C-alpha positions as CSV (number, residue, x, y, z in Angstrom):
1,M,-236.7,101.4,-18.1
2,L,-237.9,99.2,-15.3
3,P,-235.8,98.9,-12.2
4,A,-234.4,95.6,-10.8
5,Y,-236.4,94.5,-7.8
6,C,-235.1,92.4,-4.9
7,A,-237.1,89.3,-3.9
8,C,-235.9,87.2,-1.0
9,A,-235.1,83.6,-0.5
10,Y,-234.1,81.8,2.7
11,G,-230.7,80.5,3.6
12,P,-228.5,79.5,6.6
13,R,-228.2,81.5,9.7
14,V,-225.3,83.9,10.1
15,A,-224.2,86.5,12.5
16,D,-226.3,89.7,12.8
17,D,-223.6,91.9,11.3
18,E,-222.6,89.6,8.5
19,V,-223.3,90.7,5.0
20,V,-225.4,88.2,3.2
21,A,-224.7,88.1,-0.5
22,C,-227.6,88.2,-2.9
23,E,-228.0,85.3,-5.2
24,T,-227.9,86.4,-8.8
25,G,-231.1,85.6,-10.5
26,G,-230.0,86.6,-14.0
27,V,-230.8,89.5,-16.3
28,R,-234.3,90.4,-17.2
29,K,-234.5,90.1,-20.9
30,G,-234.9,93.4,-22.7
31,T,-234.2,95.6,-19.7
32,G,-230.5,95.1,-19.2
33,L,-231.1,95.1,-15.5
34,L,-229.9,92.5,-12.9
35,I,-232.7,90.7,-11.0
36,V,-231.4,90.1,-7.5
37,A,-232.8,87.6,-5.1
38,G,-231.8,88.6,-1.6
39,L,-230.9,86.0,0.9
40,C,-233.0,86.8,4.0
41,A,-232.1,84.6,6.9
42,L,-230.0,85.9,9.7
43,G,-229.2,84.3,13.0
44,M,-228.7,85.8,16.4
45,G,-225.6,83.9,17.3
46,A,-227.2,81.7,20.0
47,A,-225.0,79.3,21.8
48,A,-225.4,75.6,21.3
49,P,-227.7,73.8,23.7
50,A,-226.2,71.9,26.7
51,S,-225.3,68.3,26.2
52,G,-228.4,66.1,26.4
53,A,-230.8,69.0,26.2
54,R,-232.6,70.3,23.2
55,E,-233.1,74.0,23.4
56,Q,-236.1,75.4,21.6
57,K,-234.9,78.5,19.9
58,P,-237.6,81.2,19.4
59,K,-238.7,82.1,16.0
60,I,-238.0,85.8,15.0
61,V,-240.0,88.2,12.9
62,Y,-239.1,91.8,12.0
63,L,-241.9,94.2,11.5
64,T,-240.8,97.1,9.3
65,F,-242.7,100.2,8.1
66,D,-241.8,102.5,5.1
67,D,-242.6,106.0,4.0
68,G,-243.0,107.7,7.3
69,P,-243.1,109.7,9.4
70,N,-246.8,110.3,9.1
71,G,-248.7,112.5,11.5
72,A,-252.1,110.9,10.8
73,N,-251.1,107.2,10.9
74,D,-248.2,107.0,13.3
75,P,-250.1,107.9,16.5
76,R,-252.5,105.0,16.0
77,L,-249.8,102.6,14.9
78,L,-247.5,103.5,17.9
79,R,-250.4,103.0,20.3
80,V,-250.9,99.5,18.9
81,L,-247.2,98.6,19.1
82,R,-246.9,100.0,22.6
83,G,-250.0,98.2,23.8
84,Q,-248.7,94.9,22.4
85,R,-245.1,95.6,23.8
86,V,-243.6,95.3,20.3
87,Q,-240.8,97.3,18.8
88,A,-240.5,97.7,15.1
89,T,-238.2,99.3,12.5
90,F,-239.2,102.5,10.6
91,F,-237.6,103.5,7.3
92,L,-238.1,107.2,7.1
93,L,-238.2,109.7,4.2
94,G,-235.9,112.8,4.7
95,Q,-238.5,115.2,3.3
96,S,-241.1,114.0,5.8
97,V,-238.6,114.1,8.7
98,A,-237.8,117.7,7.7
99,A,-241.4,118.6,8.0
100,D,-241.7,116.9,11.4
101,P,-238.2,116.9,13.1
102,G,-239.5,115.6,16.4
103,S,-240.7,112.4,14.8
104,V,-237.3,110.7,15.0
105,Q,-237.0,111.2,18.7
106,R,-240.6,110.1,19.3
107,L,-239.9,106.8,17.6
108,Y,-236.5,106.3,19.2
109,M,-237.7,107.0,22.7
110,R,-240.3,104.2,22.3
111,G,-237.6,101.8,21.5
112,H,-238.1,101.5,17.7
113,A,-235.2,101.3,15.3
114,I,-234.9,103.9,12.5
115,G,-233.6,103.5,9.0
116,N,-233.0,105.6,5.9
117,H,-235.5,105.4,3.0
118,S,-234.0,108.2,0.9
119,Y,-235.0,111.9,0.9
120,T,-237.7,112.0,-1.9
121,H,-238.6,108.4,-2.5
122,A,-237.0,108.5,-5.9
123,D,-236.2,105.3,-7.8
124,M,-232.5,105.0,-7.1
125,T,-231.8,103.2,-10.3
126,H,-232.7,106.3,-12.3
127,L,-230.1,108.4,-10.4
128,S,-226.3,108.9,-10.7
129,A,-224.0,107.7,-8.0
130,D,-223.8,111.3,-6.8
131,G,-227.6,111.7,-6.8
132,I,-228.0,108.5,-4.7
133,A,-225.4,109.6,-2.3
134,H,-227.2,113.0,-1.8
135,E,-230.5,111.3,-1.2
136,I,-228.9,109.1,1.5
137,A,-226.7,111.7,3.1
138,A,-229.4,114.4,3.3
139,T,-231.7,112.0,5.1
140,Q,-229.0,110.6,7.4
141,R,-228.2,114.1,8.6
142,L,-231.8,114.5,9.8
143,L,-231.8,111.0,11.4
144,S,-228.5,111.4,13.2
145,P,-227.6,110.5,15.9
146,L,-230.6,108.2,16.4
147,G,-230.9,106.5,13.1
148,G,-229.0,103.4,12.2
149,K,-226.6,102.8,9.3
150,C,-229.2,101.0,7.2
151,F,-230.9,101.9,4.0
152,R,-233.9,100.5,2.2
153,P,-234.2,101.6,-1.4
154,P,-237.6,102.9,-2.5
155,Y,-239.5,100.2,-4.5
156,G,-236.7,97.8,-3.7
157,A,-235.0,99.1,-6.9
158,V,-231.4,98.1,-7.0
159,N,-228.6,98.0,-9.6
160,G,-224.8,98.1,-9.5
161,T,-224.8,101.9,-9.1
162,V,-227.2,101.8,-6.2
163,S,-225.3,99.0,-4.4
164,G,-222.0,100.8,-4.8
165,A,-223.3,104.1,-3.6
166,V,-225.0,102.6,-0.6
167,A,-221.8,100.8,0.4
168,A,-219.7,104.0,-0.1
169,Q,-222.0,105.7,2.4
170,G,-221.2,103.0,4.9
171,M,-224.7,101.8,4.9
172,K,-226.2,98.3,4.9
173,M,-229.0,97.7,2.5
174,V,-232.1,96.1,4.1
175,M,-234.8,94.4,2.0
176,W,-237.7,92.2,2.9
177,S,-239.1,88.7,2.6
178,V,-242.9,89.2,3.2
179,D,-244.8,91.9,1.4
180,P,-248.6,92.0,1.8
181,E,-248.7,95.1,-0.5
182,D,-250.7,97.0,2.1
183,W,-250.4,100.1,-0.1
184,A,-252.5,98.4,-2.7
185,H,-254.8,96.3,-0.6
186,Q,-256.7,98.4,1.9
187,D,-258.1,95.3,3.4
188,T,-257.2,94.2,6.9
189,G,-258.1,90.5,6.3
190,Y,-256.0,90.3,3.2
191,I,-252.9,91.8,4.9
192,V,-253.3,89.5,7.9
193,N,-253.8,86.4,5.8
194,H,-250.9,87.2,3.5
195,V,-248.4,87.7,6.3
196,L,-249.6,84.5,8.2
197,T,-249.3,82.5,5.0
198,H,-245.8,83.6,4.1
199,V,-244.1,84.3,7.4
200,R,-241.1,82.1,8.3
201,D,-238.4,82.3,11.0
202,R,-236.3,85.5,10.4
203,S,-238.9,87.0,8.0
204,V,-238.8,90.7,7.4
205,V,-242.3,92.0,6.9
206,L,-242.8,95.1,4.8
207,M,-245.7,97.4,5.6
208,H,-246.3,101.2,5.3
209,D,-247.1,103.9,7.8
210,G,-247.0,106.7,5.1
211,G,-248.2,107.3,1.6
212,G,-251.9,107.4,2.4
213,N,-254.6,106.2,4.8
214,R,-253.1,103.2,6.6
215,A,-256.1,102.3,8.8
216,A,-256.2,98.8,7.4
217,T,-252.5,98.4,8.1
218,V,-252.8,99.5,11.7
219,S,-255.8,97.1,12.2
220,A,-253.8,94.3,10.6
221,V,-250.8,94.9,12.9
222,K,-253.1,94.8,15.9
223,A,-254.5,91.4,14.7
224,L,-251.2,90.0,13.6
225,I,-249.1,90.4,16.7
226,P,-251.1,88.0,19.0
227,Q,-251.5,85.5,16.2
228,L,-247.7,85.5,15.5
229,R,-247.0,85.2,19.2
230,A,-249.3,82.2,19.4
231,R,-247.2,80.6,16.6
232,G,-244.0,81.1,18.7
233,Y,-242.6,84.2,17.2
234,E,-240.8,87.0,19.0
235,F,-240.5,90.5,17.6
236,R,-237.1,92.2,17.0
237,T,-235.8,95.3,15.4
238,V,-233.4,95.1,12.4
239,P,-229.9,94.9,14.0
240,S,-228.2,97.3,11.5
241,C,-230.8,99.9,12.2
242,R,-230.5,99.8,16.0
243,V,-228.8,102.5,18.0
244,P,-228.5,101.8,21.8
245,L,-231.1,103.7,23.8
246,R,-229.5,106.7,25.6
247,G,-231.8,107.4,28.5
248,K,-233.7,110.5,27.6
249,A,-231.8,110.8,24.3
250,T,-229.7,113.7,25.7
251,G,-227.3,113.3,22.8
252,L,-230.0,114.4,20.4
253,A,-228.8,117.5,18.5
254,A,-230.9,120.5,18.0
255,P,-233.3,120.0,15.0
256,L,-231.4,120.5,11.8
257,A,-232.6,122.9,9.2
258,P,-234.4,121.0,6.4
259,A,-231.9,119.7,3.9
260,P,-232.4,121.1,0.4
261,T,-234.5,118.8,-1.9
262,P,-232.0,116.8,-3.9
263,T,-231.8,117.5,-7.6
264,P,-230.7,114.1,-8.8
265,T,-228.9,113.6,-12.1
266,P,-230.6,110.9,-14.2
267,T,-228.3,108.3,-15.6
268,V,-228.6,105.2,-17.6
269,S,-228.5,102.1,-15.5
270,P,-225.6,99.7,-16.2
271,T,-226.4,96.5,-18.0
272,T,-224.6,94.5,-15.3
273,S,-224.7,94.9,-11.6
274,A,-221.9,95.1,-9.0
275,S,-221.1,91.9,-7.1
276,P,-224.1,90.9,-5.0
277,S,-221.9,91.0,-2.0
278,A,-222.0,94.8,-2.2
279,G,-224.1,95.0,0.9
280,V,-227.6,93.7,0.5
281,V,-228.5,92.6,4.0
282,V,-231.7,91.3,5.5
283,P,-231.9,92.3,8.2
């Protein structure tokens, strides 16, 4: 059975911490799964311009990376981001963090935000509520206290069970609005052109630092940043994934023992989804 995938639309600006309801796009015929269109525009709560003056608000873009940490790709990507003075948001897999516990602190100390991308990269719509909760909780234990309370479901696969389980864990679900499919297109030019063609104010750009050789992605990021700046964009981290920087991160606990690999219980996805206001947030 195919999962429901979230695609994003644009809407009015709201506060950073406000949950933006998804707009129901209907049920895909023959699958019994809700197709959700996530509303993607968030505001930063800027004050109104002074009387008689027209303030030019900066355009914002969020660079996000999935499927890390990755020891081969991350050093190159982090060098590019540091050289360009850009901070991004990384959605990490628990099993990869367990193999490299120091990766969370390395990202955090460079000012990047850290989110939860499940433990095993399983399709959450194929799991029971308990299975989803275990995937999230096992990963969050490894990210704590430096990871934010934000979750991005693998494949963007969402149904009512997923939305409910994410909300029950106290997490905000973070989707995306621009996807150059860098995992499929190992072509720097393609990635750059796709992002520049589709980017808008408050866009959340999805790319990957794990899952294979991401040399094209790293090169694309290096090319994209100055071009986006030239178009008036500023780079921000996803608000719900941010944890205030604590000096030298002295609050970091000793590395936790790797969490056991979850053994999810398959379940049949419901034919209807929970209310879209269950917590799909971008960013």
